[in-house]
MARFITOR-748671 format. One line per 10 residues: number of its first residue (from 0); their letters; for each residue x, z, y of N, C-alpha, C. Coordinates in pm, whole numbers, plus 50000, padded with zeros to 5 digits. Atoms other than C-alpha are relative to their C-alpha. Layout:
BEGIN
NUM> a> X Z Y X Z Y X Z Y  ...
This chain:
BEGIN
0> mtsnkvpvpk> 49971 50127 49937 32646 56031 86386 50038 50021 50147  49956 49984 49863 32828 55997 86717 49928 49901 50088  50067 50088 49904 32637 55860 87012 50090 49976 50118  49919 50031 49884 32814 55680 87296 49920 50000 50129  50081 49993 49881 32533 55743 87540 50050 50113 50090  49959 49900 49903 32633 55927 87857 49880 50039 50083  50117 49959 49923 32368 56140 88031 50007 49947 50143  50007 50053 49865 32257 55985 88356 49969 50114 50095  50026 49892 49905 32284 56227 88652 49865 49982 50069  50128 50006 49930 31961 56318 88828 50018 49928 50133
10> kfpsehllma> 49988 50082 49880 31904 56071 89105 49975 50082 50126  50017 49938 49870 31946 56198 89461 50046 49896 50102  49960 50112 49916 31943 55892 89692 50079 50045 50122  49917 49966 49884 32214 55902 89962 49922 49984 50130  50080 50017 49879 31954 55781 90213 49933 50131 50042  50062 49872 49970 31786 56123 90188 50098 50094 50071  49900 49915 49936 32110 56301 90275 50029 49954 50142  49976 50052 49865 32173 56071 90571 49884 50032 50093  50116 49967 49918 31819 56125 90696 50000 50148 50038  49992 49857 49970 31866 56502 90669 50104 50027 50108
20> aywivaivii> 49895 49983 49898 32188 56475 90873 49948 49958 50138  50057 50044 49872 32005 56276 91145 49907 50106 50057  50095 49899 49952 31735 56540 91162 50072 50125 50050  49925 49882 49954 31988 56822 91192 50060 49976 50138  49943 50034 49868 32168 56647 91480 49891 49999 50106  50110 50008 49904 31834 56577 91648 49948 50139 50036  50050 49864 49974 31721 56940 91610 50095 50076 50091  49902 49932 49915 32046 57071 91760 49990 49951 50144  50009 50057 49865 32015 56833 92057 49872 50047 50070  50127 49958 49940 31649 56917 92112 50003 50148 50036
30> aalaillgyl> 49990 49856 49972 31723 57291 92088 50086 50025 50124  49913 49984 49882 32006 57258 92344 49925 49962 50127  50079 50041 49882 31778 57066 92581 49894 50103 50033  50103 49899 49975 31506 57329 92534 50058 50122 50067  49935 49885 49938 31751 57605 92623 50029 49972 50148  49972 50036 49860 31859 57421 92939 49874 49992 50083  50127 50011 49926 31500 57341 93037 49941 50138 50025  50050 49864 49980 31406 57708 92982 50073 50069 50114  49922 49940 49892 31688 57815 93215 49958 49944 50135  50040 50063 49874 31591 57559 93479 49861 50046 50043
40> hafgghkist> 50136 49956 49966 31227 57665 93455 50001 50140 50060  49996 49862 49950 31320 58030 93514 50077 50014 50131  49915 49980 49883 31587 57985 93778 50015 49873 50085  49986 50127 49928 31532 57632 93908 49973 50011 50150  50033 49989 49857 31395 57756 94245 50114 50053 50085  49887 49943 49926 31726 57916 94343 50101 49890 50035  49893 50091 49961 32005 57742 94523 50115 50010 49901  49884 50001 50090 32306 57639 94322 50106 50092 50056  49904 49899 49955 32550 57925 94340 50141 49944 50005  49856 50035 49992 32909 57889 94449 50087 50114 49951
50> dpsdwgafgd> 49927 49883 50049 33001 58221 94297 50043 49975 49855  49953 50024 50137 33221 58173 93983 49940 50095 49898  50058 49904 50096 33073 58485 93826 49861 49957 49955  50132 50051 50039 32727 58325 93833 50013 49887 49898  49978 50109 50095 32861 58016 93661 50051 50054 49866  49956 49937 50126 33033 58240 93406 49883 50056 49923  50120 49946 50067 32702 58412 93333 49918 49887 49939  50074 50116 50052 32538 58069 93296 50067 49946 49873  49928 50048 50119 32811 57964 93057 49980 50091 49881  50025 49907 50110 32767 58280 92853 49862 49980 49941
60> yvgglinplv> 50138 50020 50046 32395 58214 92837 49990 49875 49911  50008 50126 50075 32432 57852 92726 50080 50009 49871  49917 49989 50120 32720 57923 92486 49944 50094 49897  50053 49903 50094 32554 58226 92338 49881 49950 49921  50118 50052 50071 32243 58029 92247 50030 49869 49926  49978 50134 50058 32373 57677 92177 50111 50002 49893  49887 50000 50096 32703 57757 91997 49958 50036 49857  50043 49972 50138 32533 57926 91698 49924 49884 49938  50074 50115 50054 32300 57627 91664 50096 49889 49958  49902 50105 50033 32593 57385 91676 50080 50039 49876
70> gigtvtlifl> 49925 49954 50117 32785 57600 91426 49922 49984 49871  50084 50015 50120 32497 57612 91181 49983 49853 49965  50016 50144 50025 32439 57238 91224 50126 49939 49942  49872 50054 50050 32809 57167 91168 50023 50036 49853  49984 49957 50140 32825 57374 90849 49905 49923 49908  50099 50073 50081 32508 57209 90724 50043 49856 49979  49954 50139 50013 32646 56862 90797 50118 49988 49905  49887 50003 50094 32969 56945 90613 49950 50013 49857  50056 49982 50135 32766 57066 90315 49934 49871 49952  50065 50125 50038 32558 56747 90319 50102 49891 49971
80> tlmlqrkelq> 49894 50099 50024 32876 56540 90343 50062 50020 49861  49945 49971 50133 33016 56716 90035 49903 49957 49890  50100 50042 50098 32690 56657 89850 49999 49848 49986  50000 50146 50002 32695 56290 89947 50122 49947 49925  49879 50042 50071 33054 56253 89829 49990 50026 49851  50015 49967 50141 32969 56428 89504 49909 49899 49930  50091 50097 50060 32675 56196 89440 50065 49863 49987  49932 50129 50006 32885 55892 89522 50106 50000 49889  49901 49989 50107 33158 56016 89286 49933 49991 49863  50073 50007 50126 32903 56069 89008 49955 49857 49971
90> asleemrrah> 50044 50139 50018 32767 55719 89066 50117 49911 49959  49881 50079 50034 33119 55575 89053 50044 50026 49856  49962 49966 50137 33200 55764 88732 49904 49940 49899  50100 50058 50090 32874 55651 88573 50019 49849 49988  49976 50144 50004 32949 55292 88668 50123 49968 49918  49880 50020 50081 33295 55325 88516 49969 50020 49852  50038 49978 50141 33145 55471 88197 49920 49881 49947  50081 50113 50042 32891 55190 88186 50085 49876 49976  49911 50114 50016 33162 54929 88234 50086 50017 49874  49919 49975 50120 33372 55097 87963 49918 49976 49874
100> rsavlqgfeq> 50085 50022 50118 33080 55103 87718 49975 49851 49979  50024 50144 50011 33010 54739 87795 50122 49928 49943  49877 50063 50049 33375 54645 87737 50022 50032 49852  49983 49960 50140 33389 54845 87412 49903 49924 49911  50101 50070 50079 33065 54687 87289 50033 49852 49988  49962 50141 50004 33186 54341 87382 50114 49978 49902  49890 50010 50095 33509 54400 87193 49953 50017 49856  50056 49977 50133 33311 54534 86896 49932 49873 49949  50072 50120 50041 33091 54224 86890 50095 49885 49968  49902 50105 50028 33390 53991 86909 50064 50022 49863
110> slfswlanyh> 49941 49969 50131 33548 54170 86612 49899 49975 49889  50104 50016 50101 33217 54168 86425 49982 49853 49963  50027 50141 50029 33156 53795 86461 50124 49930 49944  49878 50055 50059 33519 53717 86386 50008 50037 49852  49999 49952 50138 33495 53927 86068 49894 49928 49918  50108 50069 50070 33164 53766 85976 50037 49855 49973  49955 50138 50019 33313 53420 86028 50102 49992 49887  49902 49996 50108 33598 53518 85798 49932 50011 49864  50076 49988 50125 33347 53623 85532 49940 49867 49959  50061 50130 50031 33162 53292 85556 50106 49897 49959
120> sllsvtkskl> 49892 50092 50037 33493 53108 85540 50045 50023 49856  49963 49968 50138 33590 53289 85220 49892 49954 49903  50109 50040 50088 33247 53223 85073 49994 49848 49984  50014 50146 50003 33251 52853 85164 50104 49933 49910  49895 50061 50083 33577 52789 84975 49995 50053 49857  50013 49950 50137 33463 52979 84665 49960 49886 49907  50029 50105 50096 33463 52749 84365 49967 50062 49864  50037 49955 50134 33306 52792 84026 50060 49909 49894  49951 50081 50112 33462 52680 83701 49886 49923 49935  50118 50066 50054 33106 52578 83615 49948 49890 50092
130> ggegrqaltt> 50040 50104 49905 33078 52354 83921 49944 50058 50129  50055 49960 49871 32993 52383 84290 50097 50078 50085  49921 49924 49904 33138 52542 84601 49908 50084 50086  50077 49916 49910 33024 52819 84832 49880 50064 49930  50121 49941 50058 32671 52944 84774 49955 49924 49876  50037 50078 50119 32616 52661 84529 50080 50047 49879  49918 49948 50110 32903 52801 84321 49938 50129 49946  50066 49876 50043 32731 53142 84314 49873 49969 49922  50125 50037 50067 32404 52978 84218 50027 49947 49860  49965 50055 50131 32570 52788 83935 50040 50112 49904
140> myeqrfssvv> 49960 49888 50084 32735 53105 83799 49877 50079 49954  50122 49924 50032 32400 53286 83815 49912 49925 49901  50093 50075 50085 32192 53010 83658 50053 49979 49860  49943 50030 50132 32433 52950 83371 50048 50123 49924  49941 49885 50067 32551 53304 83297 49913 50126 49999  50070 49871 50001 32320 53587 83401 49863 50000 50067  50139 50000 49952 31981 53472 83526 49911 50064 49893  50092 49938 50095 31679 53636 83362 49965 49902 49887  50032 50101 50103 31605 53309 83179 50112 49993 49897  49886 50005 50091 31956 53288 83031 50007 50128 49916
150> amqkhqqaeg> 49997 49874 50073 31944 53659 82938 49890 50005 49896  50112 50002 50096 31605 53608 82771 50034 49912 49881  49962 50090 50109 31738 53316 82568 50101 50067 49907  49899 49932 50082 32036 53522 82453 49937 50115 49922  50069 49891 50068 31808 53814 82366 49925 49947 49878  50075 50058 50111 31589 53592 82149 50093 49963 49885  49905 50039 50103 31891 53456 81967 50060 50123 49930  49942 49878 50057 32038 53805 81919 49902 50068 49905  50101 49939 50085 31708 53922 81769 49962 49909 49883  50028 50093 50109 31704 53620 81536 49862 49937 50009
160> lgaldeeeak> 50134 50054 49981 31381 53487 81690 50000 49853 50038  49993 50142 49971 31505 53134 81747 50031 49973 50145  49962 50041 49865 31605 52937 82052 49876 49973 50085  50107 50028 49904 31386 52906 82365 50052 49908 50106  49961 50080 49884 31393 52638 82628 49967 50079 50127  50016 49926 49873 31374 52736 82996 49856 50042 50024  50142 49967 49974 30994 52721 83025 49950 50106 49903  50042 49900 50099 30942 52914 82704 50059 50137 50033  49938 49874 49964 31189 53178 82820 49927 50066 50117  50074 49946 49885 31002 53218 83151 49867 50060 49956
170> ihlgemrras> 50129 49950 50048 30671 53258 82967 50018 50131 49925  49975 49877 50076 30814 53516 82727 50040 50115 50093  49960 49896 49904 30972 53706 83019 49879 50059 50070  50120 49953 49931 30641 53723 83203 49914 50089 49910  50080 49922 50094 30457 53846 82894 50067 50134 49970  49926 49878 50029 30729 54100 82817 49992 50097 50118  50006 49914 49882 30725 54231 83173 49862 50063 50017  50137 49947 49986 30347 54268 83185 49972 50106 49895  50020 49900 50106 30343 54449 82850 50078 50126 50029  49917 49885 49965 30625 54673 82968 49934 50084 50109
180> atgdaeekgn> 50063 49930 49888 30435 54760 83288 49876 50076 49955  50120 49931 50048 30127 54861 83087 50033 50116 49907  49960 49884 50080 30329 55114 82890 50042 49970 49859  49956 50037 50134 30426 54920 82579 50147 50038 49985  49864 49947 50011 30736 55114 82478 50096 49898 49940  49912 50097 50065 30874 54840 82252 50039 49890 50097  49971 50109 49906 30842 54568 82516 50080 50051 50120  49920 49943 49892 30977 54801 82783 50146 50007 49957  49864 49997 50051 31283 54850 82565 50062 49862 49992  49949 50137 50008 31315 54476 82504 50032 49945 50139
190> fskvfiialw> 49978 50048 49864 31282 54406 82877 50130 50060 50057  49876 49935 49957 31559 54657 82944 50121 49935 49933  49890 50067 50070 31775 54487 82680 50034 49867 50066  49976 50128 49932 31730 54155 82858 50081 50022 50126  49925 49972 49878 31851 54313 83180 50145 50035 49968  49863 49961 50037 32154 54465 83008 50081 49876 49962  49931 50126 50033 32241 54120 82871 50037 49926 50128  49971 50064 49872 32215 53982 83225 50117 50068 50069  49890 49926 49939 32447 54258 83349 50131 49966 49930  49880 50042 50071 32696 54169 83076 50044 49861 50046
200> gykevirthr> 49969 50134 49953 32672 53808 83186 50065 50002 50138  49940 49989 49867 32747 53909 83545 50145 50048 49989  49864 49948 50015 33051 54110 83434 50094 49893 49945  49919 50110 50052 33175 53808 83242 50033 49900 50111  49974 50089 49886 33137 53593 83555 50110 50059 50087  49899 49936 49916 33340 53845 83754 50137 49994 49932  49872 50003 50072 33606 53857 83483 50065 49864 50008  49944 50136 50002 33647 53479 83479 50016 49940 50140  49992 50054 49863 33609 53427 83858 50048 50107 50099  49959 49889 49913 33773 53741 83995 50078 49950 50121
210> seldavfrtl> 49919 50047 49888 34022 53548 84208 49915 49933 50108  50087 50065 49902 33735 53358 84376 49906 50099 50069  50107 49914 49950 33492 53648 84424 50048 50133 50059  49955 49869 49954 33701 53961 84487 50006 50010 50152  49981 49992 49854 33795 53884 84847 49868 49986 50074  50128 50024 49933 33443 53766 84934 49922 50130 50015  50088 49883 49995 33256 54082 84844 50073 50125 50050  49926 49890 49937 33535 54322 84943 49993 49987 50152  50009 50022 49855 33529 54163 85288 49864 50040 50053  50135 49964 49956 33153 54202 85314 49981 50152 49998
220> yrllrwidas> 50011 49855 50008 33172 54564 85198 50073 50068 50116  49921 49939 49893 33446 54649 85448 49937 49974 50136  50068 50030 49873 33254 54478 85728 49885 50098 50022  50113 49908 49987 32943 54687 85662 50047 50145 50014  49947 49864 49988 33148 55005 85615 50058 50023 50140  49944 49989 49865 33325 54937 85946 49890 50024 50103  50112 49978 49908 32992 54911 86129 49946 50141 49983  50058 49869 50028 32863 55227 85960 50090 50113 50051  49906 49895 49958 33178 55426 86050 50033 49994 50149  49970 50015 49857 33186 55308 86413 49935 50111 50082
230> elddvqkwhy> 50054 49899 49910 33101 55526 86714 49868 49956 50064  50130 50045 49950 32784 55327 86782 49891 50099 49960  50112 49916 50042 32453 55509 86773 49924 49930 49887  50068 50052 50119 32215 55456 86481 49919 49874 50030  50076 50121 49964 32000 55201 86665 50091 49880 50005  49906 50111 49992 32302 54986 86739 50055 49963 49863  49950 50028 50135 32438 55022 86385 49898 49920 49920  50104 50073 50072 32105 54912 86242 49991 49856 50049  50010 50134 49941 32096 54616 86481 50110 49909 49945  49889 50087 50042 32440 54487 86381 50000 49978 49849
240> valvraqlsw> 50012 50023 50145 32392 54544 86008 49887 49901 49972  50111 50095 50017 32059 54358 86041 50046 49858 50029  49946 50134 49972 32248 54066 86197 50078 49947 49880  49924 50041 50119 32481 54060 85897 49904 49971 49886  50095 50016 50110 32192 54103 85652 49922 49869 50012  50077 50122 49979 32005 53811 85809 50076 49876 49956  49919 50116 50039 32294 53580 85715 50033 49998 49851  49976 49997 50144 32298 53679 85349 49888 49926 49929  50099 50075 50077 32123 53435 85118 49953 50082 49880  50056 49931 50117 31915 53536 84818 50104 50015 49891
250> ielvfilync> 49904 49995 50108 32193 53451 84575 50111 50102 50029  49901 49898 49964 32440 53671 84766 49946 50140 49973  50062 49869 50026 32196 53963 84743 49997 50030 49850  50000 49981 50145 32170 53910 84367 50137 50045 49952  49864 49961 50037 32547 53929 84332 50030 50142 50046  49977 49864 49949 32555 54243 84549 49929 50102 49912  50076 49907 50085 32285 54406 84336 50074 50028 49870  49929 49979 50127 32472 54349 84011 50135 50066 50024  49871 49940 49969 32801 54442 84178 49987 50152 50015  50022 49856 49980 32656 54784 84273 49978 50073 49868
260> ltpegekfad> 50024 49939 50130 32578 54845 83905 50127 50010 49916  49871 49990 50069 32947 54827 83811 50082 50111 50067  49917 49894 49939 33208 55102 83868 50072 49953 50126  49927 50051 49883 33390 54875 84115 49912 49992 50124  50086 50020 49884 33086 54834 84336 49906 50115 50030  50096 49891 49985 32917 55174 84317 49994 50052 50145  50003 49953 49861 33019 55266 84676 49915 49910 50088  50081 50094 49924 32840 54956 84800 49854 50044 50001  50140 49960 50012 32510 55108 84682 49959 50093 50113  50034 49910 49889 32527 55374 84957 49960 49920 50123
270> lvndyalfdn> 50033 50085 49885 32528 55104 85224 49870 49925 49978  50126 50069 50034 32250 54917 85044 49882 50092 50028  50109 49905 49978 32034 55230 85054 49984 50035 50148  50006 49960 49859 32122 55317 85415 49939 49892 50089  50040 50109 49910 32044 54973 85559 49904 49900 49936  50104 50083 50063 31780 54828 85323 50047 49856 49979  49945 50134 50019 31999 54534 85224 49914 49914 49907  50082 50076 50093 31750 54435 84951 49855 49986 50046  50136 50003 49946 31447 54430 85180 49926 49872 49963  50064 50129 50027 31382 54064 85098 50003 49960 49854
280> legapdelid> 49992 50036 50142 31425 54081 84721 49865 50005 49928  50130 49995 50066 31063 54162 84639 49939 49860 49998  50054 50134 50014 30886 53852 84511 50105 49898 49959  49891 50088 50040 31214 53712 84380 49957 49912 49882  50035 50089 50111 31190 53413 84141 50057 50047 49866  49941 49946 50121 31397 53609 83888 49919 50121 49956  50086 49890 50048 31177 53838 83674 50071 50135 50001  49927 49874 50005 31449 54100 83634 50020 50058 50140  49978 49955 49862 31534 54118 84005 49868 50045 50062  50130 49964 49944 31166 54124 84099 49949 50131 49940
290> aianeftvsp> 50042 49875 50064 31102 54402 83847 50070 50120 50063  49926 49891 49936 31375 54615 84005 49944 50028 50138  50056 49982 49865 31235 54555 84355 49863 50066 49993  50134 49944 50013 30882 54635 84239 50002 50146 49957  49987 49860 50042 31004 54960 84089 49982 50094 50118  50001 49913 49883 31027 55097 84443 49899 49956 50106  50091 50051 49897 30762 54895 84628 49856 49992 49954  50138 49999 50048 30451 54925 84410 49965 50140 49951  50046 49870 50048 30244 55223 84307 49889 49978 49897  49890 49915 50045 30249 55349 84041 50122 49918 49960
300> pssftanlpp> 49880 50075 50037 30611 55248 83968 49999 49963 49853  49998 50048 50139 30689 55060 83650 50092 50083 49912  49900 49920 50073 30968 55305 83550 50097 49911 49924  49911 50093 50067 31168 54999 83450 50145 50048 50007  49859 49963 49983 31495 55133 83592 50038 50126 49924  49968 49878 50074 31465 55458 83395 50077 49970 49872  49934 50037 50126 31594 55269 83089 50131 49925 50022  49887 50088 49972 31878 55090 83266 50126 50077 50036  49874 49943 49952 32245 55169 83316 50023 49951 50144  49930 49876 50033 32419 55308 83506 49912 50122 50025
310> kpwpfneaaf> 50070 49874 49977 32306 55668 83509 50083 50087 50095  50136 50027 49953 32199 55778 83759 49989 49862 50065  50026 50128 49936 32040 55464 83897 50039 50008 50148  49941 49984 49866 32218 55391 84231 49907 49970 50117  50086 50041 49889 31929 55249 84435 49879 50091 50013  50124 49928 49977 31634 55423 84594 49905 49912 50082  50103 50079 49932 31324 55310 84781 50051 49939 50129  49950 50049 49871 31515 55269 85108 50078 49869 49984  49924 50123 50020 31725 54990 84955 49913 49876 50010  50091 50114 50005 31416 54769 84934 49896 50000 50112
320> ssdvakaqrk> 50099 49990 49893 31224 54874 85246 50066 50043 50131  49943 49966 49870 31341 54864 85607 49928 50117 50063  50076 49890 49941 31061 55098 85712 50044 50134 49945  49956 49875 50061 31170 55363 85464 50141 50036 50046  49862 49974 49957 31538 55327 85557 50004 50045 50145  50004 49960 49858 31455 55350 85929 49945 50142 50014  50059 49865 49993 31240 55658 85871 50104 50105 49961  49897 49905 50042 31530 55828 85690 50104 50020 50109  49903 49990 49891 31757 55755 85989 49932 50036 50132  50079 49962 49882 31478 55856 86232 50007 49894 50109
330> lptsa> 50001 50112 49908 31470 55512 86391 49858 49951 50020  50132 50060 49981 31163 55350 86547 49985 49877 49911  50021 50111 50093 31007 55090 86317 50028 49866 50063  49974 50127 49932 31063 54821 86579 50147 49978 50025  49857 50011 49970 31439 54886 86596 50065 49895 49912
C-alpha cells in the first residue's frame, strides 16, 4: 500500500539560530574591547606617540588579535545563515506538500461524494416488476423471490410436504437450523438446499431485472475498488469505505452477499473481506443470512457454508467483523 505521508523534518527553531548569531557578534565585540583594554592597561601611562611606526605597531597588534576573531565570527555567521535558509526552505517545502496533500484529499472527497450521490441516484430510480422503487423495490424482489421464508416454502413443495404459510415456514426454518447446528446431517443438508433455492431465486431476480440492477451494483463495486486502489494510506481507505458502508441498508447488503456468490460478482467478495462490509449482518431477520454470519462469528462454527456453493466459499471471518479486518490490515481498532 502506498502512503502519502511525508516525513516531517526535525524541528530546529529559527529563533535559536538568531540567538546564536547575536551571541557570536557580542563575543567578537567583547573580545575586541578586551584586547583594547588590555593594551591601554599595559601602555596607558605613556604619552600618545606621534611616530607613525608606533601607530603601525599598534595596528599590527590590534589587527593580529581582532581580525582572526572577526573572521571566525563571520564564517560562523555565514554558516548559521545557510542553516537558517535551509530550515526555512524545508518549512516552505513541507507547507507546500501539506497544501498539496490537502488539495488532493479535497479533490478525492469531492469525487467520492459525487460518485456516492450517483449510486444513490441510480438506486432511487430502480423499479421492480413486482412493485416499488429504490430500496423498496429491492425489498419487494427479496421478499417475493429469494427470502429464506420463500425458499423454505419452495423446498417444502419440492419435497412433496405440502404448502406452508409464512409463520409455518419461519417455524420450520428455525427448527431446521437448530437441528443442523447440533449436527443432524439430514437437516443440515435440507437447510443447505433451502439456501440453494434462495440463491436460484436471486439469480432469477437478476435475470428479470438486469437492466435495473446492473448499473447500481457495478457502480458500487467500482466506487469501492477506486478507494481501495487509491494512493491513500490504509487508515484513510478504511475511513472512506466505512463512510460508504454506513450508507448501505440491510437489503443492499443482502443483494451484495448473493451477488458475490455468482460468477459475475466474485471479485466483489475480495472487497467484502478486506473492509468487513457484512459487519452488521449478524442477527439478521433472515435465517439463511444470519446462519452465514454466525458461521464466522460464533464458536464453534456451524459449518453451514461447507455444504454451499460456490467452492471455495468466498467469504472469511473478516467479512463479518471490523475488528478482524482491521487486524489483518494492521489498523488500530478505533480507526
